[in-house]
PANUTI-10626 format. One record per residue (C-alpha): x, y, z. Coordinates in steps of 0.02 Angstrom, whole numbers, padded with zeros to 5 digits, always signed. Each point is the difference from the previous one (the first is absolute). Last residue first. Example, Ala and Ser with C-alpha at 12.3 -4.5 7.8 and 13.67 -1.06 7.14 Angstrom:
+00684-00053+00357/-00069-00172+00033/
END
This chain:
+01117+00983+00677/+00081+00067+00158/-00136+00133+00009/-00132-00137+00013/+00088-00072+00151/+00002+00170+00084/-00186+00027-00032/-00041-00170+00075/+00114+00033+00149/-00072+00170+00047/+00106+00072+00140/-00032+00124+00139/+00093+00163+00007/+00083+00009+00169/+00004-00177+00069/+00020-00087-00167/+00136+00119-00053/+00085-00013+00169/-00005-00190-00006/+00101-00008-00162/-00094-00041-00159/-00027-00178-00061/+00076-00023-00171/+00116-00148+00029/-00077-00078-00158/-00050-00158+00094/-00069+00107+00141/-00098+00101-00128/-00078-00157-00071/-00055-00055+00173/-00068+00176+00032/-00110-00011-00155/-00079-00161+00063/-00026+00081+00170/-00085+00149-00080/-00116-00117-00095/-00045-00091+00161/-00046+00150+00105/-00121-00078+00126/+00132-00002+00136/+00182+00024-00046/+00164-00053+00078/+00171+00053-00064/+00173-00063+00042/+00179+00063+00007/-00025+00185-00034/+00165+00089+00031/+00074+00106+00139/+00084-00145+00091/-00172-00077+00024/-00167+00062-00066/-00161-00100-00010/-00118+00088-00121/-00185-00020+00038/-00128+00020-00140/-00179+00041+00044/-00185-00038-00013/-00074-00078+00156/-00083+00165+00049/+00083-00007+00172/+00170-00020-00082/-00026+00159-00100/+00106+00029-00153/+00187+00003-00030/+00081-00060+00161/+00185+00008+00038/+00061-00134+00122/+00163+00037+00089/+00159-00080+00064/-00026-00175-00067/+00030-00181+00043/+00001-00165-00095/-00058+00096-00152/-00034-00096-00161/-00077+00047-00165/-00185-00002-00034/-00152-00011+00115/-00179-00009-00064/-00150+00023+00114/-00184-00017-00038/-00089+00060+00158/-00188-00020-00018/-00012-00160+00104/+00177-00067+00000/+00091-00022-00166/+00185-00040+00016/+00136+00022-00129/+00183-00038-00016/+00129+00067-00120/+00187-00019-00029/+00067+00102-00147/+00105-00089-00130/+00185-00006-00038/+00045-00178+00049/+00144-00052-00112/+00010-00096-00163/+00130-00118-00071/-00089-00132-00102/+00045-00185+00002/-00162-00089+00040/+00038+00012+00186/+00011+00188-00029/-00171+00012-00080/-00080-00111+00132/+00078+00099+00142/-00068+00162-00073/-00175-00070-00021/+00002-00071+00176/+00062+00163+00076/-00138+00100-00083/-00129-00128+00057/+00068+00009+00177/-00011+00189-00013/-00185-00015-00039/-00028-00101+00159/+00097+00121+00110/+00109-00057+00145/+00152+00111-00029/+00178-00046+00046/+00123+00142-00020/+00184+00026-00040/+00039+00184-00021/+00051+00080-00164/-00137+00132+00014/-00099-00010-00162/+00081-00162-00059/-00062-00103+00146/+00132-00133+00033/-00091-00162+00043/-00048-00098+00155/-00098-00147-00070/-00112-00115+00105/-00159+00101-00031/+00016-00012-00189/+00145-00075-00095/+00155-00107+00027/+00128-00067-00124/+00127-00141+00001/+00108-00051-00150/+00155+00089+00069/-00047+00102+00152/-00153+00091+00067/-00053+00069-00170/-00152+00113-00008/+00069+00110-00142/+00041+00147+00114/+00099-00117+00113/-00082-00111+00130/+00005-00007+00190/-00109-00136+00075/-00125+00043+00136/-00015-00070+00176/-00014+00169+00086/+00180-00007+00061/+00059-00042-00175/+00021-00179-00057/+00161-00080-00059/-00051-00155-00097/+00016-00184+00042/-00041+00036+00182/-00163-00096-00001/-00076+00068-00161/-00167-00068+00062/-00021+00148+00117/-00011+00121-00146/-00184+00051+00003/+00036+00186+00023/-00094+00077+00147/-00178+00066+00015/-00097+00130+00097/-00109+00001+00153/-00168-00038-00077/-00070-00133+00116/-00184-00042-00017/-00110-00042+00150/-00166-00090+00021/-00164+00015+00094/+00064+00149+00100/+00025+00056+00180/+00121+00141+00045/+00075-00005+00174/+00093+00154+00066/+00137-00040+00126/+00125+00132-00058/+00100-00133-00091/-00151-00044-00106/-00104-00157+00016/-00087-00066-00155/-00159-00098+00025/-00085-00164-00039/+00144-00094-00080/-00055-00178-00032/+00069-00149+00092/-00048+00076+00168/+00020+00188-00012/+00125+00143+00011/+00110+00076-00134/+00149+00086+00081/+00090+00163+00046/-00033+00109-00152/+00069+00176+00001/-00111+00151-00026/+00041+00173-00066/-00163-00017-00096/-00156-00099+00042/-00107+00041-00150/-00178-00019-00062/-00063-00018-00179/-00170+00083-00024/+00014+00096-00163/+00040+00162+00090/+00132-00090+00103/+00082-00068-00157/+00004+00173-00077/+00069+00080+00158/+00141-00126+00017/+00043+00006-00185/+00012+00190+00002/+00104-00012+00159/+00125-00110-00091/+00011+00130-00138/+00045+00133+00128/+00114-00111+00105/+00117-00062-00135/-00023-00115-00149/+00117-00147+00035/+00037+00009+00186/-00172+00070+00044/-00092-00131-00101/-00149-00002+00120/-00002+00127+00142/+00073-00005+00177/+00091-00161-00040/+00006-00157+00107/-00160-00057-00082/-00167-00084+00038/-00132+00015-00136/-00182-00033+00048/-00130-00065-00121/-00188-00025+00017/-00049-00111-00144/-00113+00047-00146/+00102-00075-00142/+00057+00177-00041/+00076+00005+00174/+00094-00161-00038/+00070+00075-00159/+00051+00165+00082/+00086-00086+00146/+00090-00117-00119/+00062+00150-00098/+00064+00073+00164/+00092-00158+00051/+00075-00030-00172/+00058+00181-00008/+00071-00013+00175/-00105+00060+00147/+00032-00154+00106/-00114-00119+00093/-00170-00012-00081/-00148-00043+00112/-00157-00070-00076/-00178+00011+00068/-00154-00082-00077/+00055-00178-00029/-00079-00143-00098/+00039+00054-00178/+00155+00096+00055/+00081-00158+00069/-00028-00086-00167/+00074+00148-00092/+00152-00001+00114/+00029-00186-00032/-00019+00022-00188/+00119+00148+00000/+00134-00103+00087/-00020-00137-00129/+00011+00129-00140/+00171+00047+00071/+00077+00141+00101/-00120+00053+00137/+00036-00047+00181/-00133-00069+00114/-00044-00020+00184/-00158-00107+00009/+00088-00166+00030/+00115+00058+00140/+00185+00004-00045/+00012+00187+00035/-00038-00035+00183/+00154+00062+00089/+00095+00149-00072/+00137+00017-00131/-00112+00056-00143/+00053-00100-00151/+00049+00084-00162/-00086-00046-00162/+00114-00086-00126/+00081+00085-00147/+00042-00031-00182/+00077-00163-00059/+00082+00069-00156/+00169-00086-00004/+00051-00020-00183/+00120-00137-00049/+00107-00032-00153/+00072-00163-00064/-00111-00100+00115/-00017-00175+00071/-00161-00040+00091/+00003-00121+00147/-00116-00148-00011/-00167-00005+00089/-00068+00068+00163/+00075+00136+00107/+00099+00057-00151/+00184+00040-00014/+00055+00119-00139/+00163-00049-00084/+00150+00092-00068/+00123-00130+00066/+00104+00137+00082/-00146+00117+00031/-00102-00131+00094/-00168+00080+00037/-00121-00047+00138/-00174-00052+00054/-00104+00043-00154/-00184-00040+00019/-00101-00066-00146/-00188+00023+00009/+00003+00073-00175/+00132-00047-00129/-00033+00102-00157/+00108-00066-00141/-00005+00145-00123/-00020-00064-00177/-00067+00169-00060/-00157-00077-00073/-00024-00113+00150/+00028+00138+00127/-00116+00110-00102/-00137-00131-00003/-00006-00006+00190/-00062+00180-00003/+00107+00142+00063/-00006+00121+00146/-00123-00106+00096/-00144+00095+00081/-00053-00107+00149/-00181-00058+00006/-00098-00001+00162/-00056+00180+00005/-00050+00062+00172/-00038+00175-00068/+00116+00094+00117/+00125-00143+00006/+00027-00031-00185/-00022+00187-00033/+00147+00058+00106/+00111-00098+00118/+00021-00145-00121/+00000+00110-00155/+00183+00050+00012/+00052-00183-00014/-00048-00008-00183/+00034-00183-00037/+00141-00119-00048/-00064-00181-00006/-00079-00058+00162/+00064-00142+00109/+00133+00111+00075/+00175-00069+00021/+00050+00077-00165/+00123-00059-00133/+00008+00071-00176/+00110-00115-00104/+00054+00071-00167/+00092-00113-00123/+00093+00078-00146/-00062+00109-00142/+00041+00173+00072/-00047+00131-00131/-00042+00153+00104/-00189-00031-00008/+00032-00173+00073/+00110+00062+00142/-00122+00143+00028/-00141-00123+00035/+00101-00090+00134/+00064+00161+00078/-00174+00075+00016/-00064-00164+00073/+00133+00002+00135/-00006+00185+00044/-00189+00004+00023/-00005-00158+00105/+00047-00179-00040/+00165-00011+00092/+00159-00094-00042/+00039+00024-00185/+00109-00136-00076/+00086+00024-00168/+00053-00160-00088/+00119+00007-00149/-00024-00109-00153/-00006+00142-00126/-00024-00028-00187/-00036-00186+00007/-00097+00035+00159/-00128+00099-00099/-00130+00090+00103/-00103+00111-00111/+00029+00188-00006/-00128+00117+00074/-00099+00139-00082/-00090+00109+00126/-00188-00028+00016/-00101+00133-00088/-00132+00114+00077/-00131+00121-00067/-00103-00137-00076/-00015-00056-00179/-00144-00108-00060/-00023+00094-00162/+00151+00109-00039/+00005+00176+00073/+00031+00138-00128/+00027+00180+00055/-00037+00148-00113/+00069+00174+00030/-00083+00135-00105/+00067+00141-00108/-00048-00092-00158/+00088-00160+00054/+00125-00026+00138/+00034-00178+00056/-00001-00100+00163/+00022-00188-00007/-00014-00088+00167/+00127-00062+00128/-00064-00108+00143/+00067+00049+00169/+00128-00115+00079/-00047-00125+00134/+00052-00006+00182/-00033+00176+00063/+00071+00024+00174/+00126+00032-00072/+00114+00106-00110/+00044-00010-00185/-00151-00085-00078/+00010+00011-00189/-00142+00099-00081/+00106+00029-00156/-00018+00189-00016/-00047+00058+00175/+00122-00119+00083/-00085-00051+00162/+00023+00041+00184/-00092-00068+00153/-00024+00143+00121/-00125-00073+00124/-00151+00111-00033/+00049+00134-00126/+00084-00118-00125/+00162+00066-00076/+00006+00016-00190/+00164-00007-00093/+00075+00102-00140/+00119+00102+00103/-00144+00058+00108/-00186-00038+00006/-00108+00022+00154/-00151-00092+00070/-00186+00039-00022/+00007-00056-00182/+00060-00167+00068/-00174-00041+00065/+00034-00126+00142/-00039-00181-00044/+00072-00083+00153/+00170-00062-00061/-00009+00001-00190/-00027+00188+00003/-00143+00054-00113/+00012+00094-00165/+00076-00133-00110/+00116+00079-00126/-00017+00131-00138/+00134+00106-00079/-00008+00167-00089/+00149+00088-00079/+00049+00183+00014/+00148-00033+00112/-00108-00099+00121/-00190-00001+00005/-00082-00137+00105/-00173-00079-00012/-00040-00120+00141/-00133-00127-00046/-00142-00080+00098/-00071-00145-00099/-00186-00032-00018/-00012+00076-00173/+00137+00129-00004/-00006+00102+00159/+00112+00151+00027/+00122+00062+00133/+00105+00144-00059/+00184+00035+00019/+00101+00157-00031/+00189+00001-00014/+00001+00090-00165/-00160+00100-00016/-00171-00080-00023/-00154+00068-00089/+00096+00048-00157/-00021-00172-00079/-00183-00009+00048/-00043-00143+00115/-00069-00176+00015/-00063-00045-00174/-00039-00185+00016/+00056-00166-00070/-00062-00174+00039/
END
């Protein structure tokens, strides 16, 4: 089907327009006087790409900042998995006409080479079936690796979208788990997905991975992408049957079952997982109380002012708090019936969820690798630990190009970035991490995006009103912006990511004195 979608002079260079051709959403792009058309919805969650930003020939999604080549549709940055379909766009009689073939959609699966052991008999083993692991496995095939790929995970589920466990899957009590890829893809890509397979150790000399059950796996190259494990709370009673952690679909199932019969939940910890859990359980109709050592949620990450916004919003919606509170024990016979605080306060609940952070899942390495104090593995800018061994995601401490410091960041999208990079380099490329870390959290009517990284800061400069839930916050350290958080300003945040990559953020004094329009600035760069 073809359709006239615009006048030739309607768009200037760098402009985009969302149009509909038949039933397919299309993004029309004008670059250097030429028109191009690709799928108009992000292959992650279907966000309208016309609401994002375009720079250097690529489109950045407004919701979760997946990036796509505006000409070819190729996916360049996660969390999108598939590329955008490319359509014909032509100029005729002062009009722009786009043709979408019958049966086409806005998405196209990346081209992958076929396994051919006659061409390459090497075996690459990926330990961990999370975001980093599956991203690496796919990238190996799209990067030309024709050898054996073994993707090993101790979970019974194939790789899935872990971010949804504390969000919609809990709030709506959904039973299904959103897998990242269908079983057919693993077959088509000849990826040997080994679910329910626990790795107990690694022999670097023999280049073997030890399994709890079954034969050891020999490898030519190894990727460690085991993610994190929920922290324990070092108090009595956490082993009681109605005290839960949230990391896997099994954990979610247990919490959902408890929520079906209970009316009051108590969440310990004001981490992002803890607070998202509080929102989801509240939306299920439960009374929810959050217990935290902090004076406001997210104080260490986002600062007191933004933390207070979250506290007030949650209170207004009906979520209660016990802040500045330390847990002493969980009390009850068999089941926990109440939580006792150090000050003697007792808080009854039907069930309890711990959200007190996570730690790298590296215990199985058993002294075979030098671990950092936090349990992470140091890697170089290409995700390499040492010869033939790579690490990605939550376990990887990597040099952050923007500051030069070594950091370990527990972001789901970053794990995908790491996995793609590790896959490329395992396949023989030589690329470095030069992307912008991002995480997001949606709680009630607060849609927050955070880009960059700031372990600490000297000042937070606000553009907009925090109380109105529409602002950008610049985290300043050593007289430069190190990270940016934004609430309900997704397009600005997408523009700011591009500006960080271009090293075009202004100095703090300019932001503080004159304000700053990131979308306008990006457009000026061309």
